[in-house]
Phi, psi and omega in degrees: 000132182286338184256013181288131174240143176298143175294140181273121177247104179246106172289135176283127180283138176261128180271100185284355171284329184262324186246153173237147178282147180222163170262139184230131174264126183235160168253130178241125182275180185293342177272353179096006179277134181255146177229119177298135178250317179216153173233147174249118193230147174269130180266164181302332180274017176069017174269161180237129181233154173255124186239126177288146173273116181290316176197156178256115183282322187208137170237126185227130176274122176243172179297111176078003182205162176238130180256129174244123176257112193235150168265131175229155174250111181241116181056044175081358180251127174282127183228150178258120183230157176258130172245128182242130178251116177270112188296313185292322180272341181071032182244142174258135178222161170213163180299145179299142177262116179272326177213160179215000000 
């Protein structure tokens, strides 16, 4: 075919200076939509904690990734965090936590 173009595969680069990888426990319904239930996160003191997701405020499909804006309770404080799932890499990330 004269008009054939190779598919463009651009992996989205993850900025590890800004984000840290996390483990996420999710619920996936019969349509394939995922909802985060818990996250396992490394804290600055090098401990690892499992934090329940209180509620998901917003789910937004972006190019190559899905953004979840969630409320979590970390050490007794309710916080609003962004959890991002990079589809091509299969990784979950959140902003690095400097203090808690």
